[in-house]
Each structure stands twice: as structure tokens, then as C-alpha cells.
C-alpha positions as CSV (number, residue, x, y, z in Angstrom):
1,X,-38.3,-23.1,3.9
2,X,-34.8,-24.0,5.3
3,X,-33.5,-24.8,1.8
4,X,-34.9,-21.6,0.5
5,X,-33.3,-19.6,3.2
6,X,-30.0,-21.3,2.6
7,X,-30.2,-20.4,-1.0
8,X,-30.8,-16.8,-0.3
9,X,-27.9,-16.9,2.0
10,X,-25.7,-18.5,-0.6
11,X,-26.8,-15.9,-3.2
12,X,-26.0,-12.9,-0.8
13,X,-22.6,-14.4,0.0
14,X,-21.8,-14.8,-3.8
15,X,-23.1,-11.1,-4.3
16,X,-20.8,-9.8,-1.5
17,X,-17.9,-11.8,-2.9
18,X,-18.4,-10.3,-6.4
19,X,-18.5,-6.8,-4.9
20,X,-15.3,-7.4,-3.0
21,X,-13.7,-8.5,-6.3
22,X,-14.8,-5.3,-8.0
23,X,-13.4,-2.8,-5.5
24,X,-9.7,-2.0,-4.7
25,X,-10.5,0.6,-2.1
26,X,-6.9,1.3,-0.6
27,X,-3.4,0.8,-1.4
28,X,-3.1,-3.0,-0.6
29,X,-6.8,-3.9,-1.7
30,X,-10.0,-4.9,-0.1
31,X,-8.4,-6.8,2.7
32,X,-5.2,-4.8,3.0
33,X,-3.1,-7.7,2.2
34,X,-2.4,-7.5,-1.5
35,X,-4.7,-10.5,-2.3
36,X,-7.5,-10.6,-4.6
37,X,-10.2,-13.2,-5.2
38,X,-10.6,-12.2,-8.8
39,X,-10.3,-14.9,-11.6
40,X,-9.8,-15.0,-15.4
41,X,-6.9,-12.5,-15.1
42,X,-4.4,-12.3,-18.0
43,X,-1.2,-14.1,-17.7
44,X,0.5,-12.4,-20.5
45,X,0.3,-9.0,-22.4
46,X,1.9,-6.4,-24.2
47,X,1.0,-3.1,-26.1
48,X,-1.0,-5.3,-28.6
49,X,-2.1,-8.3,-26.6
50,X,-4.7,-8.2,-23.9
51,X,-4.4,-4.4,-23.6
52,X,-8.1,-3.2,-23.1
53,X,-7.0,0.5,-22.8
54,X,-4.4,3.0,-21.7
55,X,-4.9,6.5,-20.4
56,X,-2.2,9.2,-20.6
57,X,-1.4,10.8,-17.3
58,X,-0.5,14.3,-16.5
59,X,2.9,13.4,-14.8
60,X,4.6,10.6,-12.9
61,X,3.9,9.5,-9.5
62,X,4.6,6.5,-7.0
63,X,1.0,6.8,-5.9
64,X,-1.0,3.5,-6.6
65,X,-4.6,3.9,-7.7
66,X,-7.6,2.7,-6.0
67,X,-11.0,1.6,-7.6
68,X,-14.7,1.6,-6.5
69,X,-17.1,0.5,-9.0
70,X,-16.4,2.5,-12.3
71,X,-14.3,5.0,-10.5
72,X,-10.5,5.0,-10.6
73,X,-8.8,7.5,-8.4
74,X,-5.1,8.4,-8.5
75,X,-2.8,11.3,-7.6
76,X,-0.4,13.2,-9.9
77,X,1.5,16.4,-10.3
78,X,0.7,18.7,-13.1
79,X,2.7,18.4,-16.2
80,X,6.2,19.7,-16.1
81,X,6.3,23.2,-17.6
82,X,9.9,24.1,-17.0
83,X,13.2,22.3,-17.3
84,X,13.5,22.4,-13.3
85,X,10.1,20.6,-13.2
86,X,11.2,17.6,-15.3
87,X,12.2,15.4,-12.5
88,X,9.5,16.0,-9.7
89,X,6.7,16.9,-12.3
90,X,4.7,20.1,-12.2
91,X,4.2,22.2,-9.0
92,X,0.4,21.6,-8.7
93,X,-0.8,18.4,-7.0
94,X,-4.0,16.8,-8.2
95,X,-6.4,13.9,-7.7
96,X,-7.8,12.5,-10.9
97,X,-10.9,10.3,-11.4
98,X,-10.9,7.9,-14.4
99,X,-13.7,5.8,-15.9
100,X,-12.8,2.0,-15.3
101,X,-14.7,1.3,-18.5
102,X,-12.5,3.2,-21.0
103,X,-9.9,5.2,-19.0
104,X,-11.4,8.6,-19.9
105,X,-10.9,11.3,-17.2
106,X,-14.1,12.1,-15.4
107,X,-12.7,14.9,-13.3
108,X,-9.7,16.3,-11.7
109,X,-9.3,18.5,-8.5
110,X,-6.3,20.6,-7.5
111,X,-5.2,19.5,-4.0
112,X,-2.2,21.8,-3.1
113,X,0.9,23.4,-4.5
114,X,4.5,22.6,-3.7
115,X,5.7,19.5,-5.6
116,X,9.3,18.3,-4.8
117,X,11.6,15.4,-5.8
118,X,12.5,13.2,-2.8
119,X,15.1,11.0,-4.4
120,X,12.7,8.4,-5.9
121,X,9.3,9.9,-5.4
122,X,7.4,13.2,-5.2
123,X,4.6,14.7,-3.3
124,X,1.9,12.7,-4.7
125,X,3.2,9.4,-3.4
126,X,0.5,8.5,-0.9
127,X,-2.4,6.4,-2.4
128,X,-6.1,7.6,-2.0
129,X,-8.6,5.4,0.0
130,X,-12.4,5.3,-0.6
131,X,-15.5,3.8,1.0
132,X,-17.7,4.2,-2.2
133,X,-19.2,7.5,-0.9
134,X,-16.2,9.6,-0.3
135,X,-12.5,9.5,-1.3
136,X,-9.6,10.9,1.1
137,X,-6.1,11.7,-0.1
138,X,-3.0,13.2,1.6
139,X,-0.1,14.9,-0.2
140,X,3.5,15.2,0.7
141,X,2.8,18.8,1.8
142,X,0.4,17.5,4.4
143,X,-2.8,18.6,2.8
144,X,-5.6,16.1,3.7
145,X,-8.7,16.4,1.5
146,X,-12.1,14.6,1.5
147,X,-14.1,14.6,-1.6
148,X,-17.4,13.1,-2.9
149,X,-17.3,10.5,-5.7
150,X,-18.2,13.3,-8.1
151,X,-15.2,15.3,-7.1
152,X,-16.7,17.9,-4.8
153,X,-14.3,19.0,-2.0
154,X,-15.9,18.2,1.5
155,X,-13.1,19.5,3.8
156,X,-9.5,20.1,3.8
157,X,-6.9,20.5,6.6
158,X,-3.1,20.5,6.6
159,X,-1.2,18.3,9.0
160,X,1.9,20.4,9.0
161,X,-0.1,23.6,10.0
162,X,-1.9,21.6,12.7
163,X,0.9,19.5,14.2
164,X,4.3,20.9,13.0
165,X,6.5,20.4,10.0
166,X,7.3,16.8,8.8
167,X,10.8,15.7,9.6
168,X,11.3,12.7,7.4
169,X,14.6,12.4,5.5
170,X,12.9,11.6,2.1
171,X,9.5,13.2,2.3
172,X,6.2,12.1,3.4
173,X,4.8,8.9,1.5
174,X,2.5,6.9,3.9
175,X,-1.0,6.2,2.6
176,X,-4.1,6.8,4.9
177,X,-6.1,4.1,6.4
178,X,-10.1,4.2,6.6
179,X,-11.9,2.3,9.2
180,X,-15.2,2.7,10.7
181,X,-15.8,6.3,9.8
182,X,-12.2,7.3,10.7
183,X,-9.3,8.2,8.5
184,X,-6.1,7.1,10.2
185,X,-2.9,9.0,9.3
186,X,0.5,8.1,10.5
187,X,3.5,10.6,10.9
188,X,6.4,8.7,12.0
189,X,9.6,10.8,11.7
190,X,12.7,12.0,13.6
191,X,15.6,12.6,11.1
192,X,14.9,16.3,10.7
193,X,12.8,17.2,13.8
194,X,12.5,16.9,17.4
195,X,8.9,16.7,17.3
196,X,7.3,13.3,18.4
197,X,5.9,10.7,16.0
198,X,2.2,10.2,16.2
199,X,-0.8,8.6,14.8
200,X,-3.8,10.6,14.0
201,X,-7.5,9.9,13.5
202,X,-9.7,12.1,11.7
203,X,-13.5,12.2,11.3
204,X,-14.1,11.0,7.8
205,X,-17.2,13.3,7.3
206,X,-15.8,16.4,8.9
207,X,-12.2,16.3,9.1
208,X,-12.2,17.0,12.8
209,X,-9.5,15.2,15.1
210,X,-10.9,12.3,17.0
211,X,-7.6,11.3,18.7
212,X,-3.9,11.8,18.5
213,X,-1.6,9.3,19.8
214,X,2.1,10.1,20.2
215,X,4.3,7.0,19.4
216,X,7.6,6.8,21.6
217,X,10.7,5.5,20.1
218,X,14.3,5.1,21.0
219,X,15.4,4.9,17.4
220,X,18.2,7.2,16.4
221,X,19.2,9.5,13.3
222,X,17.1,8.4,10.4
223,X,15.6,5.2,12.1
224,X,12.5,6.9,13.5
225,X,11.4,7.7,9.8
226,X,8.7,5.3,8.4
227,X,6.9,5.5,5.1
228,X,4.7,2.6,6.0
229,X,0.8,2.4,5.8
230,X,-1.0,1.0,8.9
231,X,-3.1,-2.1,8.4
232,X,-6.0,-3.6,10.3
233,X,-5.8,-6.6,12.5
234,X,-8.9,-8.4,13.1
235,X,-8.6,-11.2,15.7
236,X,-11.1,-12.8,18.2
237,X,-13.8,-10.3,17.4
238,X,-11.4,-7.3,18.0
239,X,-9.9,-4.8,15.6
240,X,-6.5,-3.2,15.9
241,X,-4.4,-0.9,14.1
242,X,-0.9,-2.3,13.4
243,X,2.0,-0.1,12.3
244,X,5.7,-0.4,11.9
245,X,8.4,2.2,12.3
246,X,11.0,3.6,14.9
247,X,12.5,0.2,15.2
248,X,9.3,-1.2,16.7
249,X,5.8,-2.8,15.5
250,X,2.8,-1.7,17.6
251,X,-0.8,-2.4,17.9
252,X,-3.4,0.4,18.8
253,X,-7.0,0.6,19.8
254,X,-8.9,2.1,16.7
255,X,-11.3,4.1,19.0
256,X,-8.7,5.7,21.0
257,X,-5.3,5.3,19.5
258,X,-3.9,3.8,22.7
259,X,-1.0,1.4,22.3
260,X,-2.0,-2.1,23.2
261,X,1.3,-3.9,22.6
262,X,4.7,-3.4,21.1
263,X,7.4,-5.6,19.8
264,X,11.0,-4.6,19.5
265,X,13.7,-6.3,17.4
266,X,13.3,-4.7,14.1
267,X,16.8,-3.0,14.4
268,X,18.8,-5.3,16.5
269,X,22.0,-3.5,16.0
270,X,20.6,-0.1,16.7
271,X,21.6,1.3,13.3
272,X,20.9,4.9,12.5
273,X,19.7,4.2,9.0
274,X,17.0,1.8,9.6
275,X,14.0,3.8,8.0
276,X,11.2,1.3,7.2
277,X,9.3,1.5,3.9
278,X,7.6,-1.9,3.5
279,X,4.3,-1.9,5.4
280,X,3.2,-4.6,8.1
281,X,0.8,-7.4,7.0
282,X,-1.9,-9.1,9.3
283,X,-3.7,-12.2,8.2
284,X,-5.1,-15.4,9.9
285,X,-4.0,-14.3,13.5
286,X,-0.4,-13.5,12.5
287,X,1.4,-10.3,12.2
288,X,4.3,-9.7,9.8
289,X,6.7,-6.9,10.3
290,X,9.3,-6.1,7.7
291,X,12.1,-3.8,8.3
292,X,15.1,-2.4,6.3
293,X,15.7,-5.7,4.7
294,X,16.2,-8.0,7.8
295,X,15.1,-9.3,10.1
296,X,11.5,-9.7,9.3
297,X,9.5,-10.6,12.2
298,X,6.3,-12.9,12.5
299,X,4.3,-12.8,15.8
300,X,1.0,-13.9,16.9
301,X,-2.0,-11.7,17.5
302,X,-3.6,-11.3,21.0
303,X,-0.8,-10.1,23.1
304,X,-0.6,-7.0,25.3
305,X,2.3,-4.9,26.7
306,X,5.8,-5.9,25.6
307,X,5.5,-8.9,23.2
308,X,8.8,-9.0,22.0
309,X,9.4,-12.5,23.4
310,X,6.3,-13.8,21.5
311,X,7.9,-13.7,18.1
312,X,7.3,-17.1,16.5
313,X,9.8,-16.8,13.8
314,X,12.1,-14.4,12.0
315,X,13.7,-14.2,8.7
316,X,17.2,-13.1,8.4
317,X,18.4,-14.3,5.0
318,X,18.9,-13.0,1.6
319,X,15.9,-11.9,-0.3
320,X,14.1,-10.1,2.5
321,X,12.2,-7.1,1.4
322,X,13.2,-3.4,1.7
323,X,10.7,-1.4,-0.2
324,X,8.1,-3.8,-1.5
325,X,5.5,-5.0,1.0
326,X,5.1,-8.9,1.1
327,X,1.9,-10.6,0.5
328,X,0.3,-13.7,1.8
329,X,-2.8,-15.9,1.6
330,X,-2.0,-17.2,5.2
331,X,-0.5,-20.4,4.0
332,X,2.4,-19.2,1.8
333,X,4.3,-15.9,2.5
334,X,5.8,-14.1,-0.6
335,X,8.3,-11.4,-0.6
336,X,10.4,-9.7,-3.3
337,X,13.4,-7.7,-2.6
338,X,14.6,-4.5,-4.4
339,X,16.8,-6.6,-6.8
340,X,13.7,-8.6,-7.9
341,X,14.5,-11.7,-6.0
342,X,11.4,-13.6,-5.0
343,X,11.1,-15.9,-2.0
344,X,8.3,-18.1,-0.6
345,X,8.1,-19.0,2.9
346,X,5.8,-21.3,5.0
347,X,3.5,-18.4,6.6
348,X,3.1,-20.2,9.9
349,X,6.7,-21.4,10.4
350,X,8.9,-19.2,8.3
351,X,10.4,-22.2,6.6
352,X,11.9,-21.4,3.2
353,X,9.8,-23.1,0.5
354,X,11.7,-21.7,-2.5
355,X,13.9,-18.8,-3.4
356,X,15.4,-16.5,-3.6
357,X,14.6,-16.8,-7.3
358,X,15.2,-14.2,-9.9
359,X,12.3,-12.2,-11.6
360,X,12.8,-9.9,-14.6
361,X,16.1,-7.9,-14.3
362,X,15.5,-4.7,-12.7
363,X,15.0,-2.8,-9.4
364,X,11.5,-3.3,-7.8
365,X,9.7,-0.7,-5.8
366,X,6.2,-1.9,-6.4
367,X,4.6,-4.4,-4.0
368,X,3.5,-7.8,-5.4
369,X,0.0,-8.9,-5.6
370,X,-1.6,-12.3,-5.3
371,X,-4.6,-13.1,-7.5
372,X,-6.2,-16.1,-9.5
373,X,-3.3,-18.6,-8.4
374,X,-0.6,-16.2,-9.6
375,X,1.9,-13.8,-8.2
376,X,2.5,-10.6,-10.1
377,X,5.8,-8.8,-9.7
378,X,6.3,-5.5,-11.2
379,X,9.7,-3.7,-11.6
380,X,10.7,-0.1,-12.2
381,X,10.9,-0.7,-16.1
382,X,7.2,-1.6,-16.2
383,X,8.1,-5.3,-16.8
384,X,5.9,-7.7,-14.8
385,X,7.0,-11.2,-14.0
386,X,4.0,-13.6,-13.5
387,X,4.8,-16.5,-11.2
388,X,2.8,-19.6,-10.4
389,X,1.5,-19.2,-6.7
390,X,2.4,-22.2,-4.5
391,X,5.1,-24.4,-3.3
392,X,6.9,-24.6,-6.7
393,X,8.7,-21.8,-8.3
394,X,7.6,-21.3,-12.0
395,X,7.9,-18.3,-14.2
396,X,4.7,-18.2,-16.3
397,X,5.5,-15.1,-18.3
398,X,7.4,-12.0,-18.5
399,X,5.5,-8.9,-20.0
400,X,6.7,-5.5,-21.1
401,X,4.8,-2.4,-21.6
402,X,7.6,-0.3,-23.1
403,X,7.4,2.3,-20.5
404,X,9.9,3.7,-17.7
405,X,10.1,4.4,-14.1
406,X,7.1,2.4,-12.5
407,X,7.0,2.7,-8.8
408,X,3.3,2.2,-8.2
409,X,2.0,-1.4,-7.3
410,X,-0.4,-3.3,-9.6
411,X,-4.1,-3.6,-8.5
412,X,-6.9,-5.8,-9.7
413,X,-10.8,-5.1,-10.2
414,X,-12.9,-7.7,-11.7
415,X,-11.1,-9.5,-14.4
416,X,-8.7,-6.6,-15.0
417,X,-5.2,-5.7,-13.9
418,X,-4.3,-2.1,-13.7
419,X,-0.7,-1.0,-13.9
420,X,0.5,2.8,-13.5
421,X,3.8,3.7,-15.3
422,X,5.5,7.0,-15.4
423,X,3.3,8.1,-18.4
424,X,0.1,6.0,-18.5
425,X,-2.4,3.9,-16.8
426,X,-2.9,0.6,-18.5
427,X,-6.0,-1.6,-18.1
428,X,-5.2,-5.3,-18.9
429,X,-7.6,-8.2,-19.4
430,X,-8.3,-11.3,-21.5
431,X,-9.5,-10.3,-24.9
């Protein structure tokens, strides 16, 4: 009887593991850390090798797709119809659903109008989030929309109408977080507004506000602005929301939004240009907080109040990230800077294991992912450098897709890798 029970538990555990590998429900994956447990992923590809399918997209976007089952959700402007629309894309803002099997479009829904070019991105940069029953998305215009998996709009509301205009220097670009029935949306700004920064929780089913927590900061000029996505910290049976921006990293109670702790030190020289793009990472009782290149801080979970003095280590050397969010398996901590230089640290001590080492030439805005014993680094020219994960730097392959301007991060589902470029969504797998 005991053996039979253990067998059932083992099968169920395997089943849940397989499900977790199939879904990539939010920007940084099933565990919000850029790590996938999938195996049998391709190491090399091009337009003829290991290309399962590619799907033409309406326009370009920095938004990363998300996946649940056979559904791929992604945002896009409408096609550019005039010369003035070439750079930002068309004026209409959409969410699309594609089939994971063949890339065919299943449906598209117009979310809002009002696209704009914000230097390197447009108003479709935030990635959707899904729980397999609904999908939620926010645009750079502040329009928040909940839809069914079939594309039926459940509710909408506009954050700028509800809480005042966004005041970020480079437009709104944070992706929402979904947790326990709540949609968590950060608005951290200050360059072009005197309105306070805040974190908002909306009921996922109705869109009604659950709580709104203002987030104080002494940051000046552009430094209150943050384009970061919150992450969940799970430690000792407790869950917290962790977010960076405004020169600090903070932890919040997900039921109330109340701030539990904060750490200073992300802008030690009080610069007025320390906007933050790379998002925080929480894994194995550790919190990692990138800032504008450096310093990157690592601190232990479990603190309350001012935890600045609890910082375990900081990285202040060359190769610290600015835009790409780091990735870690809890043992090794990998980061890639905007120039494509990759570095591996000991996740617990911050000791440099290798790097900075060169990946394919080109600017990197996408965040790296870790899967199948490999580190995938995608640059803006749609060239992916595949590195061997672990304590030795080794380039396994460099793969081109003959495309341009790639800002989205690669994602994994099953034994497939998905890469969104300026023109297409590519599905890659071992043929």
C-alpha cells in the first residue's frame, strides 16, 4: 500500500513538472527567474535548420510572448500605414493569440489606440500574464485589459484615468505580475510628474482595486523612474512582492501592499539619471537587485524595516547589467550587459567565476534564459549565443535568424524555444 502511494505521488510530481515545463505564463517564466526545466532544446539553428515554424507579426514590439498550453499571447501595434508610423508601428494596440503548434493566428483584440516611439520601444512593451483561464495585459497608454483564453474581453480600466498621468521619461514598460487572484501593477515614476509612485493590486476577475500602496523615494530627476517588473519572494512559508526603483529595493505584503522592508544603496552617488530597467530576482532565500549597471546588490530574505546593512555582497565591476535582467539557478548567477559581455558569479558569495566574456557582437536588450544546461543570450540583431551553463565559459554556438531589432526575451515551452524579432515569431526545436 505504501509503495503504491509513493508511486502515485511520484507520477503526480512528474505530471506537475511536465506542466510547469509547458507553460511560460509571464515575462520571466513559470518561476519568474528566467529558468526552465525543459530538456532536448536545440543548441543551433538558422532559417533552414531546427526551424519548426515562423509567423509574420503585424509590427515590431519589445513585449515578450507568454505561453499556456497551445496558446501564445503577445502584444503588437497595428501595421504602419504611413511614413510617420514606420518607427513606432501603427496607432492601434493589439493582443494576439497564436497556436503553439503551427504559429497560426487564432484571434486578435484591439486594446487601445495611441502608439508612440519611446526611443527604443513603443506602447506595446509590457508582456501579458496568464493563469490558463484568463490573460491580462497593460499598454503604455495605461489601458489594463482582462480577457478569456478565447479572446473575450472581461474588463478594462485605464490607470492614467484612475490615478493620473504617467511621468516616466521613456514611457511605461513594466509587465504586470499575477499572484493569488490579484494583478500587481507597478507605476514608479518622477521625471515628468510630482505624483507619487505606487504599486496597485487589481482583482483579476473584476478589475476592481484591492489596494494601492504609495512608494516613497528620495530619488531625484530621472532616478525615480523604473521599468522593472515585480517578482515574488517565497521564503519560510511567506510570500512577498519584491520591486526595485527609485534608488531602493523593497518587499511588500501581497495582501495589503504594505512595505515590509527596504534596502538603499542602488544609487550610492545620488545620480539624477539612475532609472532602473533590469528587474529583481528572488531565489533560494536570496534577493538580487540590479540597478543602472552598478552596484548590483544581493541580500538575504527575511528582514524587516531598513535592511540596507544586511547586504551580503555587491558587484561593482565591469559587466554588470543595465537593461537585461540576470538569471540564476541558485548556484550560479549569470548576467549580461548591454554590450553583450557575459559574467558568471557565485550566487551565494558574489565571487567572479568567469567573465566578462564576449558573446555575439551587438547590443543586448533581451534578458538571458537558462535551460537544458545552457545559457541563451539574444542580441538586438536576432543573433543568439548559446553558452554552456556552469563554472567554465564555453560558447556552444552562435545562431542567426537574418532579422533585425530584437528586444524581446527568448522563452521556452516544452522542447521548443520561441524568439520574437521585429517581423516574426520563430519556433525552434530539434528536427
